[in-house]
C-alpha positions in Angstrom: 22.1 -54.5 0.4 23.0 -52.8 3.7 21.8 -53.0 7.3 18.9 -50.6 6.8 18.4 -50.6 3.0 17.4 -53.9 1.4 17.9 -52.8 -2.2 20.2 -54.7 -4.5 23.1 -53.0 -6.2 21.9 -51.1 -9.2 18.4 -50.6 -7.7 19.1 -47.2 -6.2 19.4 -44.2 -8.5 22.1 -41.5 -8.3 19.4 -39.0 -7.5 17.4 -39.6 -4.3 14.5 -37.6 -2.9 14.2 -38.1 0.9 10.9 -37.4 2.7 10.9 -38.2 6.4 7.6 -40.1 6.2 7.9 -43.5 4.3 4.3 -43.2 3.3 5.0 -39.9 1.7 7.7 -41.7 -0.3 5.1 -44.1 -1.4 2.7 -41.3 -2.3 5.3 -39.4 -4.2 6.5 -42.4 -6.1 3.0 -43.4 -7.2 2.1 -39.8 -8.3 5.3 -38.6 -9.9 7.4 -41.6 -11.1 6.8 -43.9 -14.0 7.3 -47.7 -13.4 8.0 -47.1 -9.7 9.2 -50.3 -8.0 9.5 -50.9 -4.3 13.2 -51.5 -3.6 13.3 -51.2 0.2 10.9 -52.0 3.0 13.4 -52.8 5.8 11.8 -51.6 9.1 9.0 -50.2 7.1 11.1 -47.4 5.7 9.8 -47.5 2.2 12.0 -46.7 -0.9 11.0 -46.7 -4.6 12.9 -46.4 -7.8 11.3 -45.3 -11.1 11.8 -42.6 -13.7 10.7 -39.0 -14.1 10.9 -37.7 -17.7 13.2 -40.5 -18.5 15.6 -39.9 -15.5 16.0 -42.5 -12.8 15.0 -41.4 -9.4 14.8 -43.1 -6.0 12.4 -41.8 -3.3 13.6 -43.1 0.0 12.1 -42.4 3.4 14.6 -41.0 5.9 12.7 -41.2 9.2 12.3 -38.4 11.7 15.3 -36.5 13.0 19.0 -36.1 12.0 20.2 -39.4 13.6 17.7 -41.4 11.4 18.5 -39.4 8.2 22.2 -39.8 8.8 21.9 -43.6 8.7 20.0 -43.6 5.4 22.1 -40.8 3.7 25.3 -42.5 4.7 24.3 -45.8 3.2 22.8 -44.3 0.1 26.0 -42.4 -0.6 28.7 -44.9 0.5 27.0 -48.2 -0.5 24.7 -47.3 -3.4 26.5 -44.4 -5.0 23.9 -41.6 -4.6 25.2 -38.3 -5.8 22.2 -35.9 -5.4 20.1 -36.0 -2.3 17.1 -33.7 -1.9 15.1 -33.6 1.3 11.4 -33.1 0.6 9.4 -32.5 3.8 7.4 -30.2 6.0 8.5 -27.4 8.2 7.2 -24.8 10.6 7.3 -21.1 9.6 9.2 -18.7 11.9 8.6 -15.4 10.0 5.4 -13.4 9.4 6.2 -13.1 5.7 6.2 -16.9 5.3 2.7 -18.4 4.8 1.1 -21.8 5.1 1.6 -23.8 1.9 4.6 -21.6 0.8 7.8 -23.5 -0.1 11.1 -22.8 1.6 14.4 -23.5 -0.2 17.0 -23.9 2.6 20.2 -22.1 1.6 21.7 -22.8 5.0 20.8 -24.7 8.1 21.5 -23.6 11.6 21.6 -26.2 14.4 22.6 -26.9 18.0 24.0 -30.3 17.2 24.1 -33.1 14.6 25.4 -36.6 14.5 28.5 -35.3 12.8 29.5 -33.3 15.9 31.7 -36.1 17.0 33.8 -35.7 13.8 33.7 -32.0 13.6 34.5 -31.5 17.3 35.0 -27.9 18.2 34.5 -26.7 14.6 31.2 -24.8 13.9 30.8 -26.0 10.4 28.3 -24.0 8.3 25.9 -26.5 6.5 24.7 -25.1 3.1 22.9 -26.3 0.0 24.4 -27.0 -3.4 24.2 -23.7 -5.4 23.2 -25.4 -8.7 20.3 -27.2 -7.1 19.2 -24.1 -5.2 19.2 -21.9 -8.3 17.4 -24.5 -10.4 14.8 -25.0 -7.7 14.1 -21.3 -7.5 13.7 -21.1 -11.2 11.3 -24.1 -11.2 9.2 -22.5 -8.5 9.1 -19.2 -10.4 7.9 -21.1 -13.5 5.2 -22.8 -11.5 4.2 -19.7 -9.7 4.8 -21.3 -6.3 5.5 -18.8 -3.5 9.0 -19.5 -2.2 11.4 -18.1 0.3 15.1 -18.7 0.0 17.3 -18.4 3.1 18.3 -20.0 6.4 16.4 -22.6 8.3 16.9 -24.2 11.7 17.3 -28.0 12.1 16.2 -28.9 15.5 17.0 -32.2 17.3 13.8 -32.0 19.4 10.2 -32.0 18.3 8.6 -30.9 21.5 10.7 -27.8 22.0 10.7 -26.0 25.4 13.1 -23.2 24.5 11.0 -20.1 23.6 14.1 -18.0 24.2 15.9 -19.9 21.4 13.0 -19.6 19.1 12.9 -15.8 19.7 16.5 -15.6 18.6 15.8 -17.6 15.5 13.0 -15.3 14.5 15.2 -12.3 15.4 18.0 -13.6 13.1 15.7 -14.1 10.1 15.4 -17.9 10.2 12.6 -18.8 7.9 11.5 -22.1 9.3 12.2 -25.1 11.5 12.5 -28.8 10.7 14.7 -31.7 11.9 16.9 -33.1 9.2 18.6 -30.7 6.7 21.7 -29.7 8.6 23.0 -33.3 8.8 22.2 -33.9 5.2 24.2 -30.8 4.1 27.1 -31.9 6.2 27.2 -35.4 4.8 26.9 -34.1 1.2 29.9 -31.8 1.8 31.9 -34.6 3.4 31.3 -37.0 0.5 31.3 -34.4 -2.4 27.7 -34.8 -3.2 24.9 -32.3 -4.0 22.1 -31.7 -1.4 19.1 -29.4 -1.0 16.1 -29.2 1.3 12.8 -28.2 -0.4 10.2 -27.7 2.4 6.5 -27.1 2.4 5.2 -24.9 5.3 2.7 -27.0 7.1 2.3 -25.0 10.3 3.3 -21.6 11.7 5.1 -21.0 15.0 4.0 -17.4 15.3 0.3 -17.6 14.3 -0.5 -21.1 15.3 -2.0 -21.9 11.9 -1.6 -25.5 10.6 -2.4 -27.1 7.3 -5.2 -29.6 7.6 -4.1 -33.2 7.0 -6.7 -33.5 4.1 -4.9 -30.7 2.2 -1.3 -31.8 2.8 -0.8 -34.1 -0.1 -2.0 -31.6 -2.7 0.2 -28.9 -1.2 3.2 -31.2 -1.1 2.9 -31.8 -4.8 4.5 -28.5 -5.7 7.5 -29.3 -3.5 8.1 -32.7 -5.2 7.9 -31.1 -8.6 10.3 -28.4 -7.7 12.7 -31.0 -6.3 12.6 -33.1 -9.4 13.1 -30.1 -11.7 16.1 -28.9 -9.7 17.7 -32.3 -9.9 17.4 -32.6 -13.6 17.5 -28.9 -14.7 20.1 -29.6 -17.4 17.7 -32.1 -19.0 14.6 -30.0 -18.9 
């Protein structure tokens, strides 16, 4: 048990999927895990542990933004022994070739700042995904026939962005999409010798203004969860 995670020792699996929304964690656990048990509800940030094809998995909400994710990822790694952390969440597309409902596999994550800046100081660390997870996720998506894009994303520390000039440069430099958590997750995984990946469903588009209706989000997010699970346990498939 930690300050923010009320699970007992042994109740958190080594593989953790991390949606931002705690209710998405509940939905994913109910739809993809067997014998899912609630192991955390501190501050309403729900976490469940169950099995997928015989493999233990925890699905733990991370909250919105890098400061919130940093709290949960740090505690999961340092206090509960998590070794593989996969962010499953939504993102906004930043390229015309990326469509609503497509899945982005974040190879790298550009950012202006993360909670780790105080440690890294003047170093411009390059946060990147674990290659094994990335490769396995791409293979799983190909098997499912899910449209995917592999490349760089942008982890923003603001939701209501008022920097159109910055967005223009992201588009110009080929950034596929924008979200708010992956960069810090990748940095923490590197620091603690863990594996990390962000598997993201495109829910809206910054260039076209399109957005996925809320009624369709869960069915579209299902592909993302399956890809994440297959990538985590590709050696066992």
